N, C-alpha and C positions, 0 to 999 in steps of 0.2 A: 234426868236431864242435866243433874250438875257436874257428872262424870260423863257426860256425853261433849258437852260444852267445855270442861280442861283439855278431855281427849283431841278435841278441833283444833284448839291450842298450840298442843305440847306438839302436835304434828304441823300445824305452821310453824312453828320453830324449830323445825328439822324437815324440811320439806324433800331433800334430795333423801334422808333417809327412808321417810314413808315413800315416796318413791319407788324405792330399790326394792324393798318389801313387796309394796304392792305388785311392781311387774314380777318380781317371784311368784305372788301367787298367781298374779294371771296368768304366766306361763303354765302351770300347772293345771288351773281351771280350764284354762282356753283349748289346752291337748286333753283333759277327759271330756268335756262339751264337746269336741270335736271327734273325738274316739266313739263316743255314747251315739251320737246323730248318725256318723259313719254305720258305725256297725247296728244300727236299728236300721238302715238303709239296705244295706247288704244283707242284713237277716231281713228283712220281708222280701225283698226283689228275690233271692236265694228259694225262702219257701214257696215262691210262685214257680220260678223255675223247676226246685225239686217237684212239684206237684205236676208240675206239666211232663216232667221224665214219665210218670204212669205208677204204674203199680208194681212194688217188687214179687209179688205171686198174685198168678191168677188161677183160682180155684172153681172147675167146671165139673160136672157130669161125666163121670166115667167113658161115655161112650162119643163125648163131643169133641169136633173135629174144629182144632184150635188154628188160624192162618197166623203163625208168627208173626210180629212187627216190632220195629225199634222199642217201639214202649205201649206198655200193656195198658191201654186206656180204656176202652170199654169192651162188655162180651161180644163175641161174637155170632152171627147169625146160628140161631141150633131150635130144633124142637125140645131138648133136653132142658130138664130141669132140676131143681134141687129143694129140698125144706128150708125154708128160711130161717127155721130156727139151728143153723147147721152155723149160719151169722155169728150167733152168739156165744156158741161152743169154738167157734173159732176165734172169736175178739178173746176169753179167756186163755188160751195158748199163751204162754213164756215167749217173749221176743215178740209180739204183735203188738202193733200199737195201733189199728186203724183197720176198722173192717169194712167195705161200702158195699152194698147188695145192689144190684140190678138187676132186670128182668129185660128178655127180649122181646118182641112182638110184630108178627110180619103183616102189613096192614096194605090196605090198596087205594091210592091216591088218584082223583080223577082230575087230572089237566085240561082244559082245553076240549070236552069232551073225548078225554084218552085215559084210560084208566092203566096205570103202571104198580109194581111194588116200591113198596116204602118200607123203611127199618122205622121201628117204634123204640126208646130204649125206657125202661123205667128208673130212674132212682133216687134214692135218700138227700137230700138238700144237708142233710143234718151231719150228714156220713162221708159224704162225696166227698173227695180230695183229685178227680180224676177229670170230671168236666166243667165246673163251673171256673177253675183255674184258667182255662181257656175263654171265658168269655169277651172280647173284642168289642162289644156294644151291650146296652141292657138299658132298660126302663129305670127311673131312681123310686125304686121299693123292693120290697122283699117279692121273691118268687112263691108266687102261692096255687091255690088249686083252679083249675081252668086255663093256664100257662103252660106255652111251651117254649123251646130253644131248638134253634135250627144248628144245624150243623155248617161250616163256612162253605158247601158250594152249594148250597141251598140259596135259591133266589128271593124267598120270604123277607121283608124290611123287620124292623125290630120297630112295634107298635101297632101293628096291621094285623088283619085278623086271618085265618086260614080253615078249612074244614078238614077234619079227620076224623071217618067213621061219621058222616052227616052231624058233626059236632063242629062247633066254633068255638076254638080258639084264641088267645092274645098271645102273638108272637112277643115273648118275654126279650130275650135275647139274641146273638149270633157270635159262633165261637171263630176264633181263627179258626184258617187252614192246618191241619196238622199232619197229613201226608198219608195218615190211616183211612182205608179207604170208607169202612161203614161207618168210621167217626163222623166224617163229613157231609156222607149224606144221610145222616139219621136226623130224626125227631125224638128231643127228651123233655120227657115232662114227670112228674111227681107222681108217688106211688098212687095217690090219692086219686090223681087225677087220669093215669091208668085203670084205676078202677071205675071209674064213671065213667070213661070210653066205652070198657067192657060191658058193664050195665045197658049203654045206649045200645050199644053196638047188638047184644043177646037181643034186646025188646023189637030192634028190628028187621023189618020181611028180609032183606040184603044184607044179613049177616056173614061179615069177615071170619074168616075162617082163621083157627089162631087168636083171636082177640076173646075170650071168654072170661068169665068168672068161676067157670068148675074147678079148677084149681087155684083159687086165690091160697095166699101162704107160700106161694111159689118165688123161687127166684132161679134166674139162667146161670149166673154167674157170682164169684165173692171177690172183687178185689183187696189184696191183704198189704200194707204198708207197715214194713218191721221197724221195731226200735231198733235206735243205736245201742251196736255190737253183736246185735242178732244174724245169723246166717238162716236164708235160703233154706238149707238140709236141716236144721234144728226143726224148723215147720214142718218139713216132707215128713220128717219121723213121727213127729207128733200128729199128723195126720193118718199115717199109714195104719191105724188104727180104725178109721173109718170109710164103710166098705160107699163102694157108689161113687168116687170122688177123685178128682186126676189132678193135678198140683203142675202149670206150667210158670216156670222161671222168665222174669226180664234179660236184658244185660244186665251179667253181673256189675260192668264197671260204673253203670247208672246207679246199683243201691252200695256199692263200694265208696262214690265218690259224693253220694247224699249224707251219706253217716262219716265220713271225714271231715267235712264243710262244716256240719252241725257241732262236733266236735271243737271244732275249731273256732266258732264264733262261741261258744260255751266257754272256751278260755281266753276269750277277749274281757269278760267280767273278772274274773282274776287279776289280769293284768291290771284293769281298771283300779280296782283295790289297792295294788300293789303301789299304783300311782300316786293315789291318795295318801296312803301311808305315809311315801315320803314326801310328801306335801307338810303333810304334820311335823315330822321329826326336823325337815329343813327351817318352818317357821319354828320350833322352838331350841334349835342353834342359834337363828338369829336373834332370838329374843334374848334368849341367854346372854349374849355378846353384847345388845342393848341395853339391857338391864344393868349389867358391868359398867358400863359407863354415866349410868343415873343414877347411882348410888349415893351420891350426897344428898341429889333432892328427894329421893326416898327416906333416906336419913333425916332430913330437915322435916318431911311431911312427917312422919311418927314422933317425930320431938315436939311439935306443935298439938298432938293430939289427934292424929287421924286415927282411925280403928285399923287394925292387921287386916281385917276382911274390907276393909275400904279400899286401903291400898290393891289388895287385888282384883276389888271390883272396875277399879283404874284401870288399874295395865290389860284387863281382858275387856273393856270396853276398848282402851285405843286399838287393841292387836285387832277383835272383831270389827272397826269400822274401818282399820286399815285395808285388812283382807277382805270384807264386802266390797271397796272399791275398788279392788286387785280382782274380786269373782267378775264385778262390769266388765271391767276392763277385757279379763278373758273372754268373754261372751262374744263381747264386739271383734277380738281377735276370732275366735272360733268360729261366727260367722261368716268373718271375710274369706278364713280358711274354706269353709263350705262353699262359698259361693265362689271358689276359686278351680273346686276339686269336682266341682258339679257338672261341669261340662266335660272334664276326662273321664272320671268315673260314670258317668252315664254313656259316653263312646263305648266305654269298656267292655259295660256289659249288653250293651247291643249288640257290641260285636261277638258276643259269646252265646247269642239269643235267650239273654235275660231280661227281662223286661224291668227296667227300672222304676222301683215302687218310694216316690219320696212322701215322706212324714206330714201329717197335716200340720195346719200353721198352730193349730192349739196344742200340735205334742209338742214341739218345738218349742214352743213358749214355755211350757212343764220345764223342758230340759234346763230351759235358761234360766228357771227360778231354782231348779233343785241347782243346778250348779252354783248360783248365789249364794243359797241356805249353806250349801258345803263350803265354800268359799269360806263363811264365817264358823262353820263348825270348825276348820282348817285353822280359823285364828284363836279360838277358843283354846282346843286341845293344845296346839302349837304352846301356846303361853300360859297354859295354867299352870306347868309345875314350874318353869322360872320365876314368877308371880308368887308361887304359894313360897319358894326359896326366899325370894327378897323379901318378904312381909315378915320371915321367923327371926330376923338378923336383929338384935340391939341396933338403937337408932346411931349409939357412938361408933360400932364397928362399920355400919354403911358411911359414914361420912368419914372416916378416918384412912379407910381402906378404897377411896373411889377409884376408878380405873386399873385396879387389882383385879 
């Protein structure tokens, strides 16, 4: 508390100097805070946008006929299946980031006493990256057994119930329109829900063909997303040894854009670290000049018995107090910039059909707290070497050479 009181008194004696130092730190911390929050917004928005681009590869049985669409989002209607264990083999291939298995079931849907065909697609929510990103509205809980997600062209409302193969399911969510026919008209359920429907259908007198449990452990297709730097040709070559499968690739532009922007966002972290390093060096240079002006004051403190470690602690406390104040001002400045950028950034993302994903207030609060902590670290690291050098000198030399 003594060092803190002395630091406050010293800052009060030279308010202009303290203001300039705090302003310098505020500019750096504000830039870092704004960069990190904007990066988080762009990253979350792009992740959702990239997920909506669909898979890079679609692995299907060799006899399956695939209707190529701009984005590979879901399995096409097909009676052919693959062993589910193929998904684990594909996931272990170099260059594969995630594999999402899906299973297609043809079902009969009765509406107003009229029966018509419908598509039921089972997927794994833990591995999915092409269905859940398209959710437009949903219930405020996790997807569970007995829930169904409806495509954008279906009429069922979220929160209501619907009958599938004489079973009542809760409509958990609705997808936005994608322009992919089977995707917009289908019902989506978990594999557990599909197994329960198949078991109930098997025991029903009027069982629906194509929905049974005799071929459990089968999938209709595997949707594959590649790692950054991997190419579809690498995975296609590795899959050549697997008999009975066919590989369908999406538009190469989608894959290259997703991988390229992912690399750019990763490079923003390195830029942020360079900005922090520049702030530390800048504070160090400023404090070297400031301590050169206060050599007589430091020499008198040493002459009256103040220990050298106390001199270092006094200088560091003053530096940290100044940079913390600068950090708080930087957060306020960064928040103001975010409010200015919010409208233009949101408009731009919406113009390229990428939804704007805003971080939660708690996340922004953590970034703000981290910015203040970083500001204190900048003051500590920047003033440490000048403070140590000043404390090592003799009192007589400090008093005699003030200002040199």
